[in-house]
TORVOZA-114866 format. One record per residue (C-alpha): residue in one letter; x, y, z; residue number from 1. Coordinates in pm, 1 decimal, always signed. Each point is the difference from the previous one (the first is absolute). Example, Ala and Ser with C-alpha at 12.3 -4.5 7.8 and 13.67 -1.06 7.14 Angstrom:
REM residues 2
(A, (+1230.0, -450.0, +780.0), 1)
(S, (+137.0, +344.0, -66.0), 2)
//
This chain:
REM residues 125
(X, (+501.0, -2904.0, +590.1), 1)
(X, (-118.4, +203.2, +309.1), 2)
(X, (-335.9, +183.1, -14.0), 3)
(X, (-131.2, +265.4, +236.4), 4)
(X, (-364.6, +23.5, -4.0), 5)
(X, (-113.1, +151.6, +318.7), 6)
(X, (+135.4, +333.4, +154.6), 7)
(X, (+142.3, -95.8, +333.0), 8)
(X, (-28.7, +217.6, +307.9), 9)
(X, (+271.4, +234.1, +74.7), 10)
(X, (+137.6, -222.3, +298.3), 11)
(X, (-1.9, -291.3, -223.6), 12)
(X, (+216.2, +212.2, -235.3), 13)
(X, (+246.0, +76.4, +280.7), 14)
(X, (+52.6, -391.8, +48.1), 15)
(X, (-0.2, -67.0, -364.9), 16)
(X, (+320.0, -134.6, -134.9), 17)
(X, (+149.4, +240.3, -259.1), 18)
(X, (+85.7, -285.8, -221.4), 19)
(X, (-167.5, -357.6, -3.5), 20)
(X, (+275.9, -246.6, +28.3), 21)
(X, (+12.7, -220.5, -302.3), 22)
(X, (-173.0, +232.2, -259.3), 23)
(X, (+300.8, +54.2, -185.7), 24)
(X, (+109.8, -337.0, -16.9), 25)
(X, (-348.9, -96.8, -140.8), 26)
(X, (+43.8, +273.2, -265.9), 27)
(X, (+344.9, -164.5, -79.0), 28)
(X, (-139.2, -347.3, -27.3), 29)
(X, (-248.1, +125.0, -237.1), 30)
(X, (+184.1, +217.6, -235.9), 31)
(X, (+379.7, -68.5, +91.6), 32)
(X, (+255.8, +206.0, +171.0), 33)
(X, (+84.6, +229.7, -287.6), 34)
(X, (-371.3, +84.5, -73.2), 35)
(X, (-83.1, +44.9, +358.3), 36)
(X, (+291.1, +254.3, +60.3), 37)
(X, (-110.3, +187.3, -295.9), 38)
(X, (-360.1, +15.0, +112.8), 39)
(X, (+111.9, +115.4, +325.6), 40)
(X, (+214.1, +259.1, -119.7), 41)
(X, (-301.9, +126.0, -206.7), 42)
(X, (-225.3, -10.2, +322.1), 43)
(X, (+244.6, +197.9, +201.5), 44)
(X, (+35.4, +286.2, -279.9), 45)
(X, (-369.8, +7.4, -86.5), 46)
(X, (-93.8, -0.7, +385.1), 47)
(X, (+240.8, +294.7, +68.9), 48)
(X, (-160.4, +199.3, -308.2), 49)
(X, (-356.6, -77.6, +132.0), 50)
(X, (+65.0, +96.4, +351.6), 51)
(X, (+173.9, +349.7, -125.6), 52)
(X, (-316.0, +17.3, -231.5), 53)
(X, (-244.8, -38.1, +276.2), 54)
(X, (+157.1, +320.0, +181.1), 55)
(X, (-79.8, +225.4, -322.3), 56)
(X, (-370.7, -117.2, -14.4), 57)
(X, (-287.1, +165.6, +132.6), 58)
(X, (-280.4, -213.7, +162.1), 59)
(X, (-280.5, +239.0, -141.9), 60)
(X, (+152.1, -7.3, -353.8), 61)
(X, (+152.9, -322.1, -34.5), 62)
(X, (-199.7, -240.3, +215.0), 63)
(X, (-25.8, -267.1, -301.4), 64)
(X, (+341.7, +3.6, -73.7), 65)
(X, (+100.2, -44.6, +360.0), 66)
(X, (-219.2, -281.8, +45.1), 67)
(X, (+111.5, -167.9, -313.4), 68)
(X, (+380.2, +57.8, +75.7), 69)
(X, (-65.6, -132.1, +359.8), 70)
(X, (-156.4, -307.7, -149.3), 71)
(X, (+290.3, -44.7, -211.3), 72)
(X, (+248.7, +31.6, +294.7), 73)
(X, (-208.8, -231.0, +218.8), 74)
(X, (+26.2, -261.9, -269.1), 75)
(X, (+373.9, +25.1, -72.8), 76)
(X, (+101.0, +9.3, +365.6), 77)
(X, (-218.3, -314.4, +66.9), 78)
(X, (+167.9, -183.1, -294.9), 79)
(X, (+348.7, +52.9, +194.6), 80)
(X, (-145.8, -66.6, +333.9), 81)
(X, (+27.8, +346.2, +131.4), 82)
(X, (-293.9, -52.3, +236.5), 83)
(X, (+21.4, +342.2, +174.1), 84)
(X, (+29.6, +220.0, -309.2), 85)
(X, (-284.5, -191.1, -167.4), 86)
(X, (-236.2, +37.3, +281.4), 87)
(X, (+63.6, +356.6, +29.0), 88)
(X, (-51.3, +35.0, -394.3), 89)
(X, (-323.9, -205.8, +73.6), 90)
(X, (-126.0, +249.8, +276.9), 91)
(X, (+80.9, +298.4, -256.7), 92)
(X, (-184.0, -171.2, -276.8), 93)
(X, (-288.6, -65.2, +216.4), 94)
(X, (-45.4, +336.5, +208.8), 95)
(X, (+134.0, +263.7, -243.9), 96)
(X, (-340.6, +151.0, -71.3), 97)
(X, (-42.5, +60.5, +375.7), 98)
(X, (+347.0, +120.0, +87.1), 99)
(X, (+88.1, +361.9, +57.5), 100)
(X, (+312.5, +127.9, -128.2), 101)
(X, (+185.1, -14.2, +347.8), 102)
(X, (-101.4, -377.5, +41.5), 103)
(X, (+93.4, -43.3, -362.1), 104)
(X, (+337.0, +120.0, +63.4), 105)
(X, (+39.9, -193.2, +344.7), 106)
(X, (-81.0, -338.9, -208.7), 107)
(X, (+253.7, +108.1, -231.6), 108)
(X, (+273.6, +46.5, +268.0), 109)
(X, (-96.0, -357.1, +116.2), 110)
(X, (+27.0, -129.4, -345.6), 111)
(X, (+360.1, +165.5, -46.8), 112)
(X, (+109.5, -179.9, +335.0), 113)
(X, (-135.7, -333.8, -104.0), 114)
(X, (+178.1, +50.8, -329.1), 115)
(X, (+309.5, +72.8, +186.8), 116)
(X, (-50.3, -298.6, +201.7), 117)
(X, (-45.1, -229.6, -283.1), 118)
(X, (+300.0, +145.1, -153.2), 119)
(X, (+190.5, -85.0, +314.6), 120)
(X, (-112.5, -368.7, -19.4), 121)
(X, (+60.2, -28.3, -343.9), 122)
(X, (+130.5, -345.1, -104.1), 123)
(X, (+320.1, -18.2, -166.9), 124)
(X, (+0.8, -176.7, -324.1), 125)
//
């Protein structure tokens, strides 16, 4: 599995691939094709819902939940090798308490774009 442990700089994120080659294949080796496909489908569904949820939350009132959801998203995206999405989720997790609403929503825009890029590179299985 792939772990993201340090928040990359914004320029590094631009150069990061949307998906780490071989991550899905490693998961297939670990749990089989059917299991990997099922888990990936759950990931897409939960990630879409989580990104929508972020848009409904206020930093001032829901900081702990935003941080917790960002941590979960980072871990899930890392499992599938979605490097850019995992890195952005890590950035949100680590900086949420210092962000203003405009910065928060700008980061969500970047996360939405990373999600779309990851979906576009989704391996067929």
